[in-house]
N, C-alpha and C positions, 0 to 999 in steps of 0.2 A: 530707195526709198527706208524710210523709217516708220515703226510703229508707232503708236502712240499708245501705250498704255493706262496711263494716268497724267492727271495735271505733274507730276514730280518729271516726267520725261521732258512736258514741254518746259520746265520752268528750267531745264538742264539743256535744251537745246537752245530757247531763250540768252542765258549766260552767255552764250557762244558769240551771237547776233551782238549783243552790246560791250563785252569785252570790259575794257577799264574806263568806258564811259558811264557802266552803269550807275554811279551815284555820281554824275554831274550833270546830267543834262537829257529831260524825260522824252522817250521817243515810243513809236508806237508800230508794233508789228500784224501782219496777221496771218496765219496758218491755215494753209489750205489742205483737207483732208477725203479720201473716198469714204464709202461705206464701211470700210474695212477699218479703220482709224490709222491708214497709209497714209504718210505725209505727203501730198503732191507737190509742194511746191509754200516759200511763205513770201514776203513783201515788206519791207519798212515801208509803212503810210505816209509815217510824219514823224518831224523830229522839231522839237519845242526848246522850251528855255529850261528852265532849272525848276518850276513850276506846274507848269502846264505844254499841251500839246493838241493841236487842232487838229482834226480830225475829219475827214470828206467821207463819207459812208460811202459814196460814190466810186472813188477809187477800190474802196474794201469791194465791193460790189459787182464791178470791172475784173478784177482780178481774179472773182473767186470764179465767176461767170468762166473767162478766160483756159482755167486750171479744171474745168467741168467737175466739180468739189462737190460732195452735198453736205460737207460740214466745214465751219468754221471755227478756229479758234483765238480770239484776239490775249496780245501779251503790250502790258507797257509796263516801266518802269517807274518809281517813287524815289527819286534820289533823298528825297528827305528820309529814306530808310520806313516810315512808317508803312504800312501794309495795307490800312483799312480801306474802304471804295470809297472814295467822296459822292456825292450827292451827282456828281456831277457825270464820274462815272457810270451813275447807276443810270440814267436819264441816258446817255451815250448807248450803252446797253442795248435798253429800250426800242428805243428807233431802230439800231443797226438790225435786232432782232424781227422787226416788223418789216424793214426792208429788205433781207434776205427772204422770209418766206415768202417773198412773192417770186421768187424762181427755184423755189421751193427746198433751199439751202438751208442747213439747221446753223445755226450760233449754239456751240459746244459748250463755249466755257470763255471766259474772261479770268485772265491771272494778271498779277500786279507780280512783280519780280522786284528785288532788292538784291543789295551786294553779299546778303545772307541767308536772303530767306523768301517765299512767297504765298502768295493768299490767293485763292483760286474762291470766283463766284459764279458757280453755274446759276446759268440765268434764262 
């Protein structure tokens, strides 16, 4: 179990998920944590193309419930290298936050990673 102390920890862990694909193809991961911010697990939720990645909120909820987590952090990459969140990113996070809240699970953060940097926008 890894303890997450900051968005820097998540960005470091996420870069291991992506490997050399981080600047080629957009992918979306969810990281599941307990109350102590200990990582319980992670799942690749979706893999898309060069500039988008469809994500099904039901899959995130399914994995969150099965891990018995209390917090979720989502991570996706922007192959373009741009760190700013899109309107679609913001809208998705609001929908996910509401869905997880039904199960008393908190959406802790959403992090965008690129090859050299990252951006977190707490939701």
